[in-house]
N, CA, C and O atoms as a CHARMM CRD file, in Angstrom:
* protein
*
  364
    1    1 MET  N     -0.78200  16.93400   1.49500 PROA 1      0.00000
    2    1 MET  CA    -1.83400  15.63800  -0.55000 PROA 1      0.00000
    3    1 MET  C     -2.05100  14.43100   0.75100 PROA 1      0.00000
    4    1 MET  O     -2.83800  13.57300   0.34900 PROA 1      0.00000
    5    2 ALA  N     -1.63300  14.18400   1.98600 PROA 2      0.00000
    6    2 ALA  CA    -1.48000  13.69700   2.22900 PROA 2      0.00000
    7    2 ALA  C     -2.88600  13.68500   2.67700 PROA 2      0.00000
    8    2 ALA  O     -3.81000  13.38200   1.92100 PROA 2      0.00000
    9    3 THR  N     -2.98300  13.89500   3.46200 PROA 3      0.00000
   10    3 THR  CA    -4.12900  14.36700   5.45500 PROA 3      0.00000
   11    3 THR  C     -5.17800  14.59100   4.54800 PROA 3      0.00000
   12    3 THR  O     -6.20500  13.98600   4.85900 PROA 3      0.00000
   13    4 ALA  N     -5.30300  15.78800   2.73600 PROA 4      0.00000
   14    4 ALA  CA    -6.26300  16.13000   2.20900 PROA 4      0.00000
   15    4 ALA  C     -6.58600  14.65100   1.80300 PROA 4      0.00000
   16    4 ALA  O     -7.00300  13.71000   2.47900 PROA 4      0.00000
   17    5 LEU  N     -6.37500  14.71700   0.95400 PROA 5      0.00000
   18    5 LEU  CA    -7.09400  11.90500   0.72500 PROA 5      0.00000
   19    5 LEU  C     -7.79800  11.48700   1.50300 PROA 5      0.00000
   20    5 LEU  O     -8.88200  10.97000   1.23200 PROA 5      0.00000
   21    6 GLY  N     -7.10200  11.68700   3.18200 PROA 6      0.00000
   22    6 GLY  CA    -7.84700  10.89200   4.17600 PROA 6      0.00000
   23    6 GLY  C     -9.01600  11.82000   4.32400 PROA 6      0.00000
   24    6 GLY  O    -10.05200  11.82100   3.65800 PROA 6      0.00000
   25    7 SER  N     -8.69500  12.55800   5.24600 PROA 7      0.00000
   26    7 SER  CA    -9.75200  13.00000   5.09200 PROA 7      0.00000
   27    7 SER  C    -11.04300  13.61300   4.69800 PROA 7      0.00000
   28    7 SER  O    -12.01300  13.91100   5.39600 PROA 7      0.00000
   29    8 CYS  N    -10.71500  13.81300   2.63600 PROA 8      0.00000
   30    8 CYS  CA   -11.60400  14.19900   2.69400 PROA 8      0.00000
   31    8 CYS  C    -11.96100  12.90100   2.22100 PROA 8      0.00000
   32    8 CYS  O    -12.85300  13.09300   1.39500 PROA 8      0.00000
   33    9 MET  N    -11.73400  11.70100   2.31300 PROA 9      0.00000
   34    9 MET  CA   -11.89100  10.19600   1.56800 PROA 9      0.00000
   35    9 MET  C    -13.24400  10.06300   2.79600 PROA 9      0.00000
   36    9 MET  O    -14.35400   9.61300   2.51100 PROA 9      0.00000
   37   10 LEU  N    -12.82400  10.58500   4.23300 PROA 10     0.00000
   38   10 LEU  CA   -13.34800   9.99500   5.32800 PROA 10     0.00000
   39   10 LEU  C    -14.77500  11.03800   5.71300 PROA 10     0.00000
   40   10 LEU  O    -15.42400  10.56700   6.64700 PROA 10     0.00000
   41   11 THR  N    -15.33400  12.33600   5.15100 PROA 11     0.00000
   42   11 THR  CA   -15.83900  13.31400   4.97400 PROA 11     0.00000
   43   11 THR  C    -17.21500  12.60700   4.09600 PROA 11     0.00000
   44   11 THR  O    -18.37600  12.49800   4.49200 PROA 11     0.00000
   45   12 ILE  N    -16.48500  12.09500   2.49000 PROA 12     0.00000
   46   12 ILE  CA   -17.73000  11.85200   1.47000 PROA 12     0.00000
   47   12 ILE  C    -17.94500  10.54700   2.29900 PROA 12     0.00000
   48   12 ILE  O    -19.14400  10.26900   2.29900 PROA 12     0.00000
   49   13 MET  N    -17.27000   9.74000   2.93400 PROA 13     0.00000
   50   13 MET  CA   -17.37100   8.45500   3.25900 PROA 13     0.00000
   51   13 MET  C    -18.83000   8.90800   4.47700 PROA 13     0.00000
   52   13 MET  O    -19.99400   8.71800   4.12300 PROA 13     0.00000
   53   14 GLY  N    -18.57400   9.34500   5.50400 PROA 14     0.00000
   54   14 GLY  CA   -19.29500  10.10400   6.33800 PROA 14     0.00000
   55   14 GLY  C    -20.34700  10.44800   5.56400 PROA 14     0.00000
   56   14 GLY  O    -21.40700  10.03900   6.03900 PROA 14     0.00000
   57   15 ILE  N    -20.45100  11.01700   4.60200 PROA 15     0.00000
   58   15 ILE  CA   -22.01400  12.32900   4.61800 PROA 15     0.00000
   59   15 ILE  C    -22.58800  10.71000   3.60900 PROA 15     0.00000
   60   15 ILE  O    -23.77700  10.94600   3.82100 PROA 15     0.00000
   61   16 ALA  N    -22.61600   9.90700   3.09500 PROA 16     0.00000
   62   16 ALA  CA   -23.08700   8.34700   2.70800 PROA 16     0.00000
   63   16 ALA  C    -23.57900   7.80600   4.05400 PROA 16     0.00000
   64   16 ALA  O    -24.71000   7.45700   4.39200 PROA 16     0.00000
   65   17 ALA  N    -22.84700   7.82100   4.48200 PROA 17     0.00000
   66   17 ALA  CA   -23.63100   6.87500   5.68700 PROA 17     0.00000
   67   17 ALA  C    -24.01100   7.60300   6.59100 PROA 17     0.00000
   68   17 ALA  O    -24.19100   7.27000   7.76200 PROA 17     0.00000
   69   18 ARG  N    -24.12800   8.41500   6.22400 PROA 18     0.00000
   70   18 ARG  CA   -25.77800   9.72300   7.75600 PROA 18     0.00000
   71   18 ARG  C    -26.46700   9.59300   6.66600 PROA 18     0.00000
   72   18 ARG  O    -27.67400   9.46400   6.86900 PROA 18     0.00000
   73   19 ASP  N    -25.92000   9.57300   4.87100 PROA 19     0.00000
   74   19 ASP  CA   -27.83700   9.63100   3.92100 PROA 19     0.00000
   75   19 ASP  C    -28.17300   8.10700   3.99500 PROA 19     0.00000
   76   19 ASP  O    -28.98700   7.63200   3.20300 PROA 19     0.00000
   77   20 HSD  N    -27.78700   7.62700   4.58200 PROA 20     0.00000
   78   20 HSD  CA   -28.47500   5.89800   4.60900 PROA 20     0.00000
   79   20 HSD  C    -28.32300   4.94800   5.94700 PROA 20     0.00000
   80   20 HSD  O    -28.31000   3.71700   5.91200 PROA 20     0.00000
   81   21 ASP  N    -28.20600   5.79100   7.18500 PROA 21     0.00000
   82   21 ASP  CA   -28.28300   5.66000   8.12500 PROA 21     0.00000
   83   21 ASP  C    -27.11200   4.54900   8.20200 PROA 21     0.00000
   84   21 ASP  O    -27.77000   3.52000   8.35300 PROA 21     0.00000
   85   22 ILE  N    -25.96700   4.22900   8.18600 PROA 22     0.00000
   86   22 ILE  CA   -24.47000   3.22000   8.64200 PROA 22     0.00000
   87   22 ILE  C    -24.25400   3.85500   9.12100 PROA 22     0.00000
   88   22 ILE  O    -24.35400   5.01400   8.71900 PROA 22     0.00000
   89   23 ASP  N    -23.78500   3.53000  10.37100 PROA 23     0.00000
   90   23 ASP  CA   -22.39800   3.72900  11.26700 PROA 23     0.00000
   91   23 ASP  C    -20.85100   3.67300  10.80700 PROA 23     0.00000
   92   23 ASP  O    -20.42200   2.52400  10.70500 PROA 23     0.00000
   93   24 ILE  N    -20.56400   3.99800  10.71500 PROA 24     0.00000
   94   24 ILE  CA   -18.78100   4.16900  10.98000 PROA 24     0.00000
   95   24 ILE  C    -17.91200   4.63000  11.65300 PROA 24     0.00000
   96   24 ILE  O    -16.75300   4.61700  11.23700 PROA 24     0.00000
   97   25 ILE  N    -18.20100   5.10200  12.73500 PROA 25     0.00000
   98   25 ILE  CA   -17.89700   5.93900  13.65400 PROA 25     0.00000
   99   25 ILE  C    -16.58400   5.22600  14.15000 PROA 25     0.00000
  100   25 ILE  O    -16.45900   4.00700  14.27300 PROA 25     0.00000
  101   26 GLY  N    -15.87000   5.93500  14.34700 PROA 26     0.00000
  102   26 GLY  CA   -13.82800   4.84000  14.61900 PROA 26     0.00000
  103   26 GLY  C    -13.56400   5.18200  13.42900 PROA 26     0.00000
  104   26 GLY  O    -12.54600   5.87300  13.43600 PROA 26     0.00000
  105   27 ALA  N    -14.13000   4.99000  12.01800 PROA 27     0.00000
  106   27 ALA  CA   -12.81800   4.95700  10.85400 PROA 27     0.00000
  107   27 ALA  C    -11.75400   5.68300  10.07700 PROA 27     0.00000
  108   27 ALA  O    -11.91500   6.81000   9.60700 PROA 27     0.00000
  109   28 ARG  N    -11.00200   5.19200  10.00600 PROA 28     0.00000
  110   28 ARG  CA    -9.72400   5.60800   9.89800 PROA 28     0.00000
  111   28 ARG  C     -9.16100   5.37300   8.67600 PROA 28     0.00000
  112   28 ARG  O     -9.39200   4.40100   7.95700 PROA 28     0.00000
  113   29 ALA  N     -8.21600   6.52800   8.39500 PROA 29     0.00000
  114   29 ALA  CA    -7.65900   6.51700   6.82100 PROA 29     0.00000
  115   29 ALA  C     -5.47100   6.20100   7.62200 PROA 29     0.00000
  116   29 ALA  O     -5.11500   6.61600   8.72500 PROA 29     0.00000
  117   30 LYS  N     -4.83800   5.67400   6.95000 PROA 30     0.00000
  118   30 LYS  CA    -3.72100   6.07900   6.81000 PROA 30     0.00000
  119   30 LYS  C     -3.40400   6.24200   5.34700 PROA 30     0.00000
  120   30 LYS  O     -3.95800   5.64700   4.42200 PROA 30     0.00000
  121   31 VAL  N     -2.46500   7.10200   5.26700 PROA 31     0.00000
  122   31 VAL  CA    -2.41200   7.44000   3.23800 PROA 31     0.00000
  123   31 VAL  C     -0.31200   7.51200   3.50900 PROA 31     0.00000
  124   31 VAL  O      0.31600   8.36300   4.14000 PROA 31     0.00000
  125   32 ILE  N     -0.00500   6.82000   3.08200 PROA 32     0.00000
  126   32 ILE  CA     1.40300   6.75100   2.83800 PROA 32     0.00000
  127   32 ILE  C      2.14600   7.54300   1.29900 PROA 32     0.00000
  128   32 ILE  O      2.14700   7.28800   0.09500 PROA 32     0.00000
  129   33 LYS  N      2.51600   8.22100   1.87100 PROA 33     0.00000
  130   33 LYS  CA     2.76900   9.15100   0.31600 PROA 33     0.00000
  131   33 LYS  C      4.24500   9.13300   0.04400 PROA 33     0.00000
  132   33 LYS  O      5.07200   9.66000   0.78800 PROA 33     0.00000
  133   34 GLU  N      4.60200   8.32200  -1.36800 PROA 34     0.00000
  134   34 GLU  CA     6.42200   7.85300  -1.56200 PROA 34     0.00000
  135   34 GLU  C      6.51700   8.98300  -2.09000 PROA 34     0.00000
  136   34 GLU  O      5.36300   9.40400  -2.16500 PROA 34     0.00000
  137   35 MET  N      7.31400   9.83200  -2.56300 PROA 35     0.00000
  138   35 MET  CA     7.85900  10.68800  -3.48400 PROA 35     0.00000
  139   35 MET  C      8.88600  10.38300  -4.32500 PROA 35     0.00000
  140   35 MET  O      9.98200  10.09200  -3.84500 PROA 35     0.00000
  141   36 ILE  N      8.69300  10.40400  -5.61200 PROA 36     0.00000
  142   36 ILE  CA    10.04100  10.37600  -7.29000 PROA 36     0.00000
  143   36 ILE  C     10.86800  11.31500  -7.44900 PROA 36     0.00000
  144   36 ILE  O     10.25800  12.18700  -6.83100 PROA 36     0.00000
  145   37 ALA  N     11.89900  11.86400  -7.84500 PROA 37     0.00000
  146   37 ALA  CA    12.66000  12.71100  -8.00100 PROA 37     0.00000
  147   37 ALA  C     12.90400  12.66700  -9.98600 PROA 37     0.00000
  148   37 ALA  O     13.29400  13.67800 -10.56900 PROA 37     0.00000
  149   38 ASP  N     12.62900  11.50200 -10.65800 PROA 38     0.00000
  150   38 ASP  CA    13.08800  11.55100 -12.12700 PROA 38     0.00000
  151   38 ASP  C     11.56000  11.80700 -12.84900 PROA 38     0.00000
  152   38 ASP  O     10.69800  11.01800 -12.46000 PROA 38     0.00000
  153   39 PRO  N     11.18700  12.68400 -13.71900 PROA 39     0.00000
  154   39 PRO  CA    12.55600  13.68200 -14.15200 PROA 39     0.00000
  155   39 PRO  C     12.44200  14.60100 -12.90300 PROA 39     0.00000
  156   39 PRO  O     13.49900  15.22800 -12.84000 PROA 39     0.00000
  157   40 TYR  N     11.43500  15.02900 -11.66000 PROA 40     0.00000
  158   40 TYR  CA    11.54300  16.38600 -11.46900 PROA 40     0.00000
  159   40 TYR  C     10.87000  15.52400 -10.56600 PROA 40     0.00000
  160   40 TYR  O     10.53700  14.34700 -10.70200 PROA 40     0.00000
  161   41 ARG  N     10.61700  16.92000  -8.89400 PROA 41     0.00000
  162   41 ARG  CA    10.28500  16.11900  -8.11300 PROA 41     0.00000
  163   41 ARG  C      9.13400  16.19900  -7.82000 PROA 41     0.00000
  164   41 ARG  O      8.57000  17.29300  -7.81100 PROA 41     0.00000
  165   42 ARG  N      8.54500  15.13200  -7.52700 PROA 42     0.00000
  166   42 ARG  CA     7.36700  14.52900  -7.31700 PROA 42     0.00000
  167   42 ARG  C      6.33000  13.60400  -6.57700 PROA 42     0.00000
  168   42 ARG  O      6.72400  12.43800  -6.54900 PROA 42     0.00000
  169   43 ILE  N      4.85500  13.85100  -5.84400 PROA 43     0.00000
  170   43 ILE  CA     5.19400  13.08200  -5.27600 PROA 43     0.00000
  171   43 ILE  C      4.13400  11.15400  -7.00100 PROA 43     0.00000
  172   43 ILE  O      3.61900  11.23800  -8.11600 PROA 43     0.00000
  173   44 ALA  N      4.44900   9.90300  -5.99400 PROA 44     0.00000
  174   44 ALA  CA     4.89100   9.53500  -7.86800 PROA 44     0.00000
  175   44 ALA  C      3.09100   8.32000  -6.42400 PROA 44     0.00000
  176   44 ALA  O      2.08700   7.74100  -6.83900 PROA 44     0.00000
  177   45 SER  N      3.44000   8.44500  -5.35000 PROA 45     0.00000
  178   45 SER  CA     1.95300   7.35800  -4.86500 PROA 45     0.00000
  179   45 SER  C      1.45500   8.16500  -4.29600 PROA 45     0.00000
  180   45 SER  O      1.68300   9.35300  -4.52500 PROA 45     0.00000
  181   46 LEU  N      0.44800   7.66000  -3.18800 PROA 46     0.00000
  182   46 LEU  CA    -0.69900   8.42000  -2.08900 PROA 46     0.00000
  183   46 LEU  C     -1.39800   6.49700  -1.63500 PROA 46     0.00000
  184   46 LEU  O     -2.43800   5.88900  -1.89200 PROA 46     0.00000
  185   47 ASP  N     -0.34100   6.22800  -1.00800 PROA 47     0.00000
  186   47 ASP  CA    -1.04800   4.54400  -0.75200 PROA 47     0.00000
  187   47 ASP  C     -2.31100   4.80900   0.84500 PROA 47     0.00000
  188   47 ASP  O     -2.19500   5.06900   2.04200 PROA 47     0.00000
  189   48 CYS  N     -3.12800   4.60700   0.12100 PROA 48     0.00000
  190   48 CYS  CA    -4.80100   4.70600   1.26400 PROA 48     0.00000
  191   48 CYS  C     -4.45900   3.77900   1.65700 PROA 48     0.00000
  192   48 CYS  O     -3.62200   3.14500   1.01400 PROA 48     0.00000
  193   49 THR  N     -5.18000   3.06300   3.45200 PROA 49     0.00000
  194   49 THR  CA    -5.55600   2.02100   4.06500 PROA 49     0.00000
  195   49 THR  C     -6.90400   2.64500   4.67900 PROA 49     0.00000
  196   49 THR  O     -6.50700   3.09000   5.75600 PROA 49     0.00000
  197   50 ILE  N     -8.05500   2.87800   4.60600 PROA 50     0.00000
  198   50 ILE  CA    -9.07700   2.84000   5.55800 PROA 50     0.00000
  199   50 ILE  C     -9.41300   1.75400   6.21000 PROA 50     0.00000
  200   50 ILE  O     -9.80200   0.68100   5.74800 PROA 50     0.00000
  201   51 THR  N     -9.19000   2.18300   7.69200 PROA 51     0.00000
  202   51 THR  CA    -9.97200   0.91500   8.39600 PROA 51     0.00000
  203   51 THR  C    -11.43000   1.02400   9.36300 PROA 51     0.00000
  204   51 THR  O    -11.63100   1.81200  10.28700 PROA 51     0.00000
  205   52 MET  N    -12.19200   0.15600   8.92200 PROA 52     0.00000
  206   52 MET  CA   -13.84000   0.34600   9.65600 PROA 52     0.00000
  207   52 MET  C    -13.89700  -0.18700  10.94400 PROA 52     0.00000
  208   52 MET  O    -13.88600  -1.40600  11.11800 PROA 52     0.00000
  209   53 PRO  N    -13.94900   0.50800  11.74300 PROA 53     0.00000
  210   53 PRO  CA   -14.71000  -0.04300  12.60700 PROA 53     0.00000
  211   53 PRO  C    -15.59100  -1.22200  13.25900 PROA 53     0.00000
  212   53 PRO  O    -15.64900  -1.65800  14.40900 PROA 53     0.00000
  213   54 ARG  N    -16.11000  -1.48900  12.32100 PROA 54     0.00000
  214   54 ARG  CA   -17.22500  -2.33200  12.26200 PROA 54     0.00000
  215   54 ARG  C    -17.58300  -3.44600  11.34800 PROA 54     0.00000
  216   54 ARG  O    -17.19400  -2.97300  10.28000 PROA 54     0.00000
  217   55 ASP  N    -17.95800  -4.35000  11.13200 PROA 55     0.00000
  218   55 ASP  CA   -17.83000  -4.93400   9.67600 PROA 55     0.00000
  219   55 ASP  C    -19.13000  -4.70400   9.48400 PROA 55     0.00000
  220   55 ASP  O    -19.86900  -4.33400  10.39600 PROA 55     0.00000
  221   56 LEU  N    -19.54500  -4.92000   8.18800 PROA 56     0.00000
  222   56 LEU  CA   -20.90900  -4.20200   7.86900 PROA 56     0.00000
  223   56 LEU  C    -21.48000  -4.84900   6.33100 PROA 56     0.00000
  224   56 LEU  O    -20.64800  -5.07500   5.45200 PROA 56     0.00000
  225   57 PRO  N    -23.28400  -5.18200   6.03500 PROA 57     0.00000
  226   57 PRO  CA   -23.27000  -6.15800   5.15100 PROA 57     0.00000
  227   57 PRO  C    -22.75300  -5.85500   3.87900 PROA 57     0.00000
  228   57 PRO  O    -22.19600  -4.76200   3.77200 PROA 57     0.00000
  229   58 ALA  N    -22.84000  -6.85400   2.53000 PROA 58     0.00000
  230   58 ALA  CA   -22.06200  -6.25200   2.11700 PROA 58     0.00000
  231   58 ALA  C    -23.21600  -5.66200   1.00900 PROA 58     0.00000
  232   58 ALA  O    -23.41800  -6.45600   0.08900 PROA 58     0.00000
  233   59 GLU  N    -23.74500  -4.81900   0.96500 PROA 59     0.00000
  234   59 GLU  CA   -24.89100  -3.82800   0.60900 PROA 59     0.00000
  235   59 GLU  C    -24.10700  -2.48600   0.95500 PROA 59     0.00000
  236   59 GLU  O    -23.75400  -1.60300   0.17300 PROA 59     0.00000
  237   60 GLN  N    -23.95200  -2.55500   2.14700 PROA 60     0.00000
  238   60 GLN  CA   -23.65800  -1.67600   3.10400 PROA 60     0.00000
  239   60 GLN  C    -21.59700  -0.73200   2.99600 PROA 60     0.00000
  240   60 GLN  O    -21.11600   0.39600   3.11100 PROA 60     0.00000
  241   61 ARG  N    -21.24200  -1.77900   2.79000 PROA 61     0.00000
  242   61 ARG  CA   -20.17100  -1.94000   2.42200 PROA 61     0.00000
  243   61 ARG  C    -19.80000  -1.26700   1.00700 PROA 61     0.00000
  244   61 ARG  O    -18.79400  -0.55800   0.96900 PROA 61     0.00000
  245   62 GLN  N    -20.40600  -1.41900   0.08600 PROA 62     0.00000
  246   62 GLN  CA   -20.10200  -1.14600  -0.95200 PROA 62     0.00000
  247   62 GLN  C    -20.90500   0.28800  -1.35700 PROA 62     0.00000
  248   62 GLN  O    -20.61800   0.91400  -2.37700 PROA 62     0.00000
  249   63 ILE  N    -21.83700   0.66800  -0.51200 PROA 63     0.00000
  250   63 ILE  CA   -21.98500   2.05900  -0.47600 PROA 63     0.00000
  251   63 ILE  C    -21.09200   3.20900   0.11500 PROA 63     0.00000
  252   63 ILE  O    -21.27000   4.41700  -0.04300 PROA 63     0.00000
  253   64 ILE  N    -19.88000   2.45300   0.98200 PROA 64     0.00000
  254   64 ILE  CA   -18.65000   3.25300   1.61900 PROA 64     0.00000
  255   64 ILE  C    -18.36700   3.14400   0.92600 PROA 64     0.00000
  256   64 ILE  O    -18.79600   3.85100   0.01300 PROA 64     0.00000
  257   65 GLU  N    -17.21700   2.00500   0.62700 PROA 65     0.00000
  258   65 GLU  CA   -16.27200   1.85600  -0.31000 PROA 65     0.00000
  259   65 GLU  C    -16.27000   2.90100  -1.41200 PROA 65     0.00000
  260   65 GLU  O    -15.33900   3.66800  -1.66000 PROA 65     0.00000
  261   66 GLU  N    -17.69300   2.81300  -2.17700 PROA 66     0.00000
  262   66 GLU  CA   -17.77500   3.93000  -3.23100 PROA 66     0.00000
  263   66 GLU  C    -17.47900   5.09000  -3.16100 PROA 66     0.00000
  264   66 GLU  O    -16.53700   5.74900  -3.60300 PROA 66     0.00000
  265   67 ALA  N    -18.73400   5.41600  -2.30800 PROA 67     0.00000
  266   67 ALA  CA   -18.39000   7.18100  -1.44200 PROA 67     0.00000
  267   67 ALA  C    -17.07300   7.26500  -1.33300 PROA 67     0.00000
  268   67 ALA  O    -16.82900   7.77100  -2.42800 PROA 67     0.00000
  269   68 ALA  N    -15.73700   7.10400  -0.65900 PROA 68     0.00000
  270   68 ALA  CA   -13.82500   6.98400  -0.41300 PROA 68     0.00000
  271   68 ALA  C    -13.81800   7.72300  -1.99800 PROA 68     0.00000
  272   68 ALA  O    -13.63200   8.89700  -2.31900 PROA 68     0.00000
  273   69 LEU  N    -14.09900   6.52400  -2.80700 PROA 69     0.00000
  274   69 LEU  CA   -13.89700   6.61700  -4.22100 PROA 69     0.00000
  275   69 LEU  C    -14.26900   7.64700  -5.24400 PROA 69     0.00000
  276   69 LEU  O    -13.92700   7.60900  -6.42600 PROA 69     0.00000
  277   70 THR  N    -15.06200   8.64300  -4.62900 PROA 70     0.00000
  278   70 THR  CA   -15.69600   9.65300  -6.22500 PROA 70     0.00000
  279   70 THR  C    -15.27100  10.83100  -4.44900 PROA 70     0.00000
  280   70 THR  O    -16.08600  11.75100  -4.37100 PROA 70     0.00000
  281   71 SER  N    -14.52900  10.83100  -3.60100 PROA 71     0.00000
  282   71 SER  CA   -13.66300  11.80800  -3.01900 PROA 71     0.00000
  283   71 SER  C    -13.21000  13.19600  -3.99700 PROA 71     0.00000
  284   71 SER  O    -12.28100  12.86600  -4.73500 PROA 71     0.00000
  285   72 PRO  N    -13.53200  14.34400  -4.15300 PROA 72     0.00000
  286   72 PRO  CA   -13.31800  15.53300  -4.57500 PROA 72     0.00000
  287   72 PRO  C    -11.47000  15.23500  -5.27200 PROA 72     0.00000
  288   72 PRO  O    -10.99000  15.24000  -6.40500 PROA 72     0.00000
  289   73 VAL  N    -10.67400  14.91100  -3.31000 PROA 73     0.00000
  290   73 VAL  CA    -9.04900  14.87500  -3.83600 PROA 73     0.00000
  291   73 VAL  C     -8.63600  13.52300  -4.20700 PROA 73     0.00000
  292   73 VAL  O     -7.52100  13.61800  -4.72100 PROA 73     0.00000
  293   74 TYR  N     -9.01800  12.33400  -4.18100 PROA 74     0.00000
  294   74 TYR  CA    -8.95600  11.20300  -4.90200 PROA 74     0.00000
  295   74 TYR  C     -9.00100  11.41200  -5.98600 PROA 74     0.00000
  296   74 TYR  O     -8.02100  11.15600  -6.68600 PROA 74     0.00000
  297   75 GLN  N    -10.80500  12.25900  -6.82900 PROA 75     0.00000
  298   75 GLN  CA   -10.63000  12.17200  -8.07000 PROA 75     0.00000
  299   75 GLN  C     -9.66200  13.49600  -8.77100 PROA 75     0.00000
  300   75 GLN  O     -9.33300  13.55600  -9.95600 PROA 75     0.00000
  301   76 SER  N     -9.50400  13.96200  -8.27700 PROA 76     0.00000
  302   76 SER  CA    -8.58700  15.19100  -8.95600 PROA 76     0.00000
  303   76 SER  C     -6.92500  14.99400  -8.89500 PROA 76     0.00000
  304   76 SER  O     -6.18100  15.96300  -9.04800 PROA 76     0.00000
  305   77 LEU  N     -6.48900  13.82900  -8.69000 PROA 77     0.00000
  306   77 LEU  CA    -5.36800  13.32100  -8.50700 PROA 77     0.00000
  307   77 LEU  C     -4.64300  13.36300 -10.13200 PROA 77     0.00000
  308   77 LEU  O     -5.11500  12.81100 -11.12600 PROA 77     0.00000
  309   78 GLY  N     -3.66500  13.99200 -10.08000 PROA 78     0.00000
  310   78 GLY  CA    -3.47000  12.96200 -11.60100 PROA 78     0.00000
  311   78 GLY  C     -3.13600  11.67400 -11.98200 PROA 78     0.00000
  312   78 GLY  O     -2.54000  11.02500 -11.12200 PROA 78     0.00000
  313   79 GLU  N     -3.46000  10.88100 -13.52000 PROA 79     0.00000
  314   79 GLU  CA    -2.54800  10.15400 -13.83100 PROA 79     0.00000
  315   79 GLU  C     -1.26200   9.47400 -13.51100 PROA 79     0.00000
  316   79 GLU  O     -1.12100   8.25200 -13.45600 PROA 79     0.00000
  317   80 LYS  N     -0.31000  10.39400 -13.29800 PROA 80     0.00000
  318   80 LYS  CA     0.74500  10.10700 -12.43200 PROA 80     0.00000
  319   80 LYS  C      0.37600   9.62700 -11.39600 PROA 80     0.00000
  320   80 LYS  O      0.70700   8.48700 -11.06900 PROA 80     0.00000
  321   81 VAL  N     -0.19400  10.20000 -10.84600 PROA 81     0.00000
  322   81 VAL  CA    -0.15200   9.36300  -9.17200 PROA 81     0.00000
  323   81 VAL  C     -0.96500   8.21100  -8.97000 PROA 81     0.00000
  324   81 VAL  O     -2.18400   8.04400  -8.94900 PROA 81     0.00000
  325   82 ILE  N     -0.17000   7.60500  -8.85500 PROA 82     0.00000
  326   82 ILE  CA    -0.59900   5.58900  -8.17700 PROA 82     0.00000
  327   82 ILE  C     -1.25400   6.30700  -7.10800 PROA 82     0.00000
  328   82 ILE  O     -0.77900   7.18100  -6.38200 PROA 82     0.00000
  329   83 ARG  N     -2.41300   5.81100  -7.11900 PROA 83     0.00000
  330   83 ARG  CA    -3.16300   5.65300  -5.59600 PROA 83     0.00000
  331   83 ARG  C     -4.10400   4.26200  -5.21000 PROA 83     0.00000
  332   83 ARG  O     -5.06300   3.84000  -5.85700 PROA 83     0.00000
  333   84 PRO  N     -3.80400   3.96500  -4.56100 PROA 84     0.00000
  334   84 PRO  CA    -4.11400   2.55300  -4.39000 PROA 84     0.00000
  335   84 PRO  C     -5.39900   2.67500  -3.22700 PROA 84     0.00000
  336   84 PRO  O     -5.32900   3.69900  -2.54600 PROA 84     0.00000
  337   85 VAL  N     -6.36300   1.90900  -2.97200 PROA 85     0.00000
  338   85 VAL  CA    -6.77500   2.19600  -1.83100 PROA 85     0.00000
  339   85 VAL  C     -7.50800   0.85500  -1.29600 PROA 85     0.00000
  340   85 VAL  O     -8.22900   0.17000  -2.02200 PROA 85     0.00000
  341   86 ARG  N     -7.21100   0.53500   0.19300 PROA 86     0.00000
  342   86 ARG  CA    -7.57300  -0.68900   0.39900 PROA 86     0.00000
  343   86 ARG  C     -8.19700  -0.33300   2.42000 PROA 86     0.00000
  344   86 ARG  O     -7.84600   0.13200   3.50500 PROA 86     0.00000
  345   87 PHE  N     -9.57200  -1.15800   1.49200 PROA 87     0.00000
  346   87 PHE  CA   -10.21200  -1.42500   2.92400 PROA 87     0.00000
  347   87 PHE  C    -10.08500  -2.19500   3.89400 PROA 87     0.00000
  348   87 PHE  O     -9.38300  -3.17700   3.65500 PROA 87     0.00000
  349   88 VAL  N    -10.54100  -2.11600   5.00100 PROA 88     0.00000
  350   88 VAL  CA    -9.75000  -3.02400   6.12600 PROA 88     0.00000
  351   88 VAL  C    -10.98400  -3.05400   6.82900 PROA 88     0.00000
  352   88 VAL  O    -11.38900  -1.99700   7.31200 PROA 88     0.00000
  353   89 TRP  N    -11.76000  -4.27200   6.98800 PROA 89     0.00000
  354   89 TRP  CA   -13.18800  -4.89200   7.54400 PROA 89     0.00000
  355   89 TRP  C    -12.89000  -5.39800   8.64200 PROA 89     0.00000
  356   89 TRP  O    -11.67200  -5.41600   8.46500 PROA 89     0.00000
  357   90 PRO  N    -12.97700  -5.67100   9.27600 PROA 90     0.00000
  358   90 PRO  CA   -12.90200  -6.26900  10.65500 PROA 90     0.00000
  359   90 PRO  C    -13.95800  -7.90400  10.56600 PROA 90     0.00000
  360   90 PRO  O    -15.13400  -8.08000  10.24600 PROA 90     0.00000
  361   91 ASP  N    -12.40300  -9.27600  11.20700 PROA 91     0.00000
  362   91 ASP  CA   -13.82300  -9.60000  10.94000 PROA 91     0.00000
  363   91 ASP  C    -14.51100 -10.99400  11.05500 PROA 91     0.00000
  364   91 ASP  O    -15.70900 -11.11500  10.80000 PROA 91     0.00000
């Protein structure tokens, strides 16, 4: 699930980047999965950090960040799964 989330988000970001002529080559996603056992064993959270290779203007950042949050895997996760997404942009 963690791998699916990260790869799906990067794929959708790549499509948006291509459509808007934005270079995001080198973007990376790291997803940390946390399990819970009460009342049954399941995924409690998928904490995603997306590291961008270069700084972009605010308008392009917004396009890329919104694209990531519309990925089908992200949108398909149930309400019980905590799913924070953090974007790391270079200074």
